[in-house]
C-alpha positions as CSV (number, residue, x, y, z in Angstrom):
1,M,-163.5,-111.6,137.9
2,I,-160.0,-110.2,137.8
3,K,-157.0,-111.9,136.3
4,M,-154.2,-113.4,138.3
5,A,-151.7,-110.8,137.0
6,Q,-154.1,-108.1,138.2
7,L,-154.4,-109.7,141.6
8,E,-150.6,-109.8,141.9
9,D,-150.3,-106.1,141.1
10,I,-153.0,-105.3,143.7
11,R,-151.3,-107.3,146.4
12,K,-147.9,-105.8,145.7
13,M,-149.4,-102.3,145.8
14,Y,-151.2,-103.0,149.1
15,F,-148.7,-105.1,151.0
16,M,-145.4,-103.9,149.6
17,E,-146.0,-100.3,148.5
18,D,-148.4,-99.6,151.4
19,L,-151.0,-97.9,149.1
20,S,-154.6,-97.5,150.2
21,I,-157.4,-99.3,148.6
22,R,-158.7,-95.9,147.3
23,E,-155.3,-95.2,145.6
24,I,-155.1,-98.7,144.1
25,S,-158.6,-98.3,142.7
26,R,-157.6,-95.0,141.2
27,R,-154.5,-96.5,139.5
28,T,-156.1,-99.7,138.3
29,G,-159.6,-98.6,137.5
30,I,-161.0,-101.5,139.6
31,H,-163.8,-100.7,142.1
32,R,-162.8,-100.4,145.7
33,D,-165.3,-103.1,146.8
34,T,-163.8,-105.5,144.3
35,I,-160.3,-104.8,145.5
36,S,-161.4,-105.3,149.2
37,K,-163.1,-108.5,148.3
38,Y,-160.1,-110.1,146.7
39,L,-157.7,-108.9,149.4
40,S,-160.1,-110.4,152.0
41,L,-160.3,-113.7,150.1
42,E,-156.5,-113.9,150.0
43,E,-156.2,-113.2,153.7
44,T,-158.5,-116.1,154.6
45,K,-156.1,-118.6,153.0
46,P,-153.7,-120.2,155.5
47,P,-150.5,-118.4,154.8
48,K,-147.2,-120.3,154.3
49,Y,-145.2,-117.2,155.1
50,K,-145.4,-114.3,157.5
51,L,-146.1,-111.0,155.8
52,T,-145.8,-107.8,157.8
53,K,-146.8,-104.2,156.8
54,E,-144.5,-101.6,158.1
55,R,-146.6,-98.4,158.1
56,N,-144.7,-96.5,160.9
57,H,-141.0,-96.3,161.6
58,P,-140.7,-95.3,165.3
59,V,-137.0,-96.3,165.6
60,L,-135.9,-95.6,162.0
61,G,-137.9,-92.5,161.5
62,P,-135.3,-89.9,162.5
63,Y,-132.8,-91.5,160.1
64,I,-135.0,-91.8,157.0
65,P,-133.9,-88.4,155.6
66,M,-130.3,-89.5,155.9
67,I,-131.0,-92.8,154.1
68,R,-132.8,-91.1,151.3
69,Q,-130.0,-88.6,150.9
70,I,-127.5,-91.5,150.6
71,I,-129.7,-93.2,148.0
72,E,-130.0,-89.9,146.0
73,D,-126.2,-89.2,146.2
74,D,-125.5,-92.8,145.0
75,K,-127.3,-92.1,141.7
76,Q,-124.3,-89.8,140.8
77,R,-121.7,-92.4,141.8
78,H,-120.2,-95.3,139.9
79,R,-122.0,-98.5,140.8
80,K,-118.9,-99.9,142.6
81,Q,-118.9,-96.8,144.9
82,R,-122.6,-97.0,145.8
83,H,-123.7,-98.0,149.3
84,T,-124.9,-101.5,150.1
85,G,-127.4,-102.1,152.8
86,T,-124.6,-103.2,155.1
87,K,-122.7,-100.0,154.6
88,I,-125.8,-97.8,155.2
89,F,-126.6,-99.8,158.4
90,G,-123.0,-99.1,159.6
91,I,-123.4,-95.4,159.0
92,L,-126.7,-95.3,160.9
93,R,-125.2,-97.2,163.8
94,Q,-122.4,-94.6,164.1
95,E,-125.1,-91.9,164.2
96,G,-126.9,-93.6,167.1
97,F,-129.4,-95.9,165.4
98,S,-130.3,-98.7,167.9
99,G,-132.5,-100.8,165.6
100,G,-131.6,-104.0,163.7
101,Y,-130.2,-104.6,160.2
102,N,-133.5,-106.1,159.0
103,T,-135.4,-102.8,159.7
104,V,-132.9,-100.9,157.5
105,S,-132.9,-103.6,154.8
106,D,-136.7,-103.7,154.6
107,F,-137.0,-100.0,154.3
108,L,-134.3,-99.9,151.6
109,R,-136.2,-102.5,149.5
110,Q,-139.4,-100.3,149.8
111,E,-137.5,-97.2,148.7
112,Y,-135.9,-98.9,145.7
113,R,-139.2,-100.3,144.6
114,K,-140.8,-96.8,144.8
115,Q,-138.1,-95.2,142.7
116,K,-138.3,-98.0,140.0
117,E,-134.6,-97.6,139.5
118,A,-132.4,-100.7,139.5
119,F,-128.7,-100.9,139.7
120,L,-126.3,-103.7,140.2
121,P,-124.9,-103.7,143.8
122,L,-121.3,-104.5,144.6
123,E,-122.5,-107.3,146.8
124,F,-125.9,-109.0,147.1
125,E,-127.9,-108.3,150.3
126,L,-128.4,-111.3,152.4
127,G,-131.7,-113.1,151.6
128,T,-132.8,-110.8,148.9
129,Y,-131.8,-112.5,145.7
130,A,-131.9,-116.2,144.7
131,E,-131.6,-118.5,141.7
132,V,-133.7,-121.6,141.0
133,D,-132.9,-124.5,138.7
134,W,-133.0,-128.3,138.4
135,T,-130.2,-130.7,138.3
136,E,-129.9,-134.5,138.4
137,A,-128.3,-137.1,140.6
138,Y,-128.2,-140.9,140.7
139,F,-128.7,-143.2,143.7
140,Y,-129.4,-146.8,144.4
141,L,-133.0,-147.7,145.3
142,N,-133.5,-151.4,146.3
143,G,-130.2,-152.2,144.5
144,K,-131.2,-150.5,141.3
145,E,-129.6,-147.3,140.0
146,T,-132.3,-144.6,140.0
147,K,-132.3,-141.0,138.8
148,A,-133.5,-138.2,141.1
149,H,-134.5,-134.7,139.9
150,I,-133.0,-132.1,142.3
151,F,-134.7,-128.8,142.9
152,V,-132.1,-126.2,143.9
153,M,-132.6,-122.7,145.2
154,K,-129.3,-120.8,145.8
155,L,-129.0,-117.5,147.7
156,R,-126.6,-115.1,146.0
157,G,-125.8,-113.1,149.1
158,S,-124.7,-115.9,151.4
159,G,-123.9,-118.6,148.8
160,G,-126.1,-121.0,150.8
161,F,-128.5,-123.3,149.0
162,Y,-131.5,-125.6,149.5
163,V,-132.0,-128.9,147.6
164,R,-134.8,-131.4,147.5
165,A,-135.1,-134.6,145.5
166,Y,-138.2,-135.5,143.4
167,P,-139.0,-138.3,141.0
168,F,-139.8,-135.8,138.2
169,E,-139.7,-132.0,137.3
170,K,-143.4,-131.5,137.0
171,Q,-145.1,-128.3,138.2
172,E,-146.3,-130.0,141.4
173,A,-142.6,-130.7,142.3
174,F,-141.5,-127.2,141.2
175,F,-144.1,-125.5,143.4
176,D,-143.5,-127.9,146.3
177,G,-139.8,-127.1,146.2
178,H,-140.5,-123.4,146.6
179,I,-142.9,-123.9,149.4
180,K,-140.6,-126.3,151.3
181,C,-137.6,-124.0,150.8
182,F,-139.5,-120.9,152.0
183,E,-140.6,-122.8,155.1
184,F,-137.1,-123.9,155.8
185,M,-135.6,-120.4,155.3
186,K,-138.5,-118.9,157.3
187,G,-138.7,-116.1,154.6
188,V,-138.9,-115.3,150.9
189,P,-136.3,-113.7,148.8
190,Y,-137.1,-110.3,147.2
191,K,-136.2,-111.6,143.7
192,I,-135.7,-115.1,142.2
193,A,-134.0,-115.7,138.8
194,Y,-135.0,-118.7,136.6
195,D,-133.9,-120.3,133.4
196,N,-136.8,-120.6,130.9
197,L,-138.3,-123.6,132.7
198,K,-141.6,-124.8,131.2
199,T,-143.1,-125.1,134.6
200,A,-142.9,-121.2,134.8
201,V,-142.7,-120.0,131.2
202,K,-145.3,-120.8,128.7
203,K,-143.7,-118.9,125.8
204,V,-140.5,-116.9,125.4
205,L,-141.3,-113.5,123.7
206,Q,-139.1,-110.8,122.3
207,G,-136.2,-109.6,124.5
208,S,-136.7,-110.3,128.2
209,N,-140.5,-110.7,128.0
210,R,-142.1,-113.9,128.8
211,E,-145.7,-115.3,128.7
212,E,-145.8,-117.0,132.1
213,Q,-147.8,-120.0,133.3
214,E,-150.9,-119.0,135.2
215,Q,-150.1,-121.3,138.1
216,F,-146.6,-119.8,138.4
217,I,-148.1,-116.3,138.6
218,S,-150.4,-117.6,141.3
219,L,-147.4,-118.9,143.3
220,R,-145.6,-115.6,143.0
221,T,-148.7,-113.7,143.9
222,H,-149.1,-115.6,147.1
223,Y,-145.5,-115.1,148.2
224,L,-145.1,-111.6,146.8
225,Y,-141.6,-111.9,145.3
226,E,-140.3,-110.7,141.9
227,S,-139.1,-113.0,139.2
228,T,-136.6,-112.6,136.4
229,F,-135.6,-115.0,133.5
230,C,-132.3,-115.8,132.0
């Protein structure tokens, strides 16, 4: 029986980093049959999102060396001078690239994950970064003033946001808010920032480390996004 955190790592390596089961087994020390079994079990669950694995790049392929060179050159530039996904897409279009922005954006996310190097972009890419928190509002229900707990997910790139009212801030409402939002957006942000909500964080450790709630790890494992805490 593997732990939820291990399953999350396995799914990320398989679906997002495009590693083989053999390579995942080598890195984790978990037998290949065990990895195959857990991946198979996950795939039998009715998904609430559409996950695709981009193994080949028939349209983008000729431009990949150019993209990687831009990323490499950006390491020597001040952060305000680095290329955003939109700028890279524009350069590729000038060079004859006929594909869409999402193709470029997806490839860039894969490259940044592989490099394990993070920097603060001048502008947030659309749909890649969001923030979640609760707020409160009052309304009249049958003539009586009633408090509603409002789940809010805000996208940093576009400034758009999704809200949903609940009678409480319990875990079931917290998780349902995510699921309904992802269904509404027809996608999942790459990274979501949270305050130290008890529904997600069991214990605040030293620095930026957190002991997370097991059910929260399960949610994140299913949707394959990264989380950060303020």
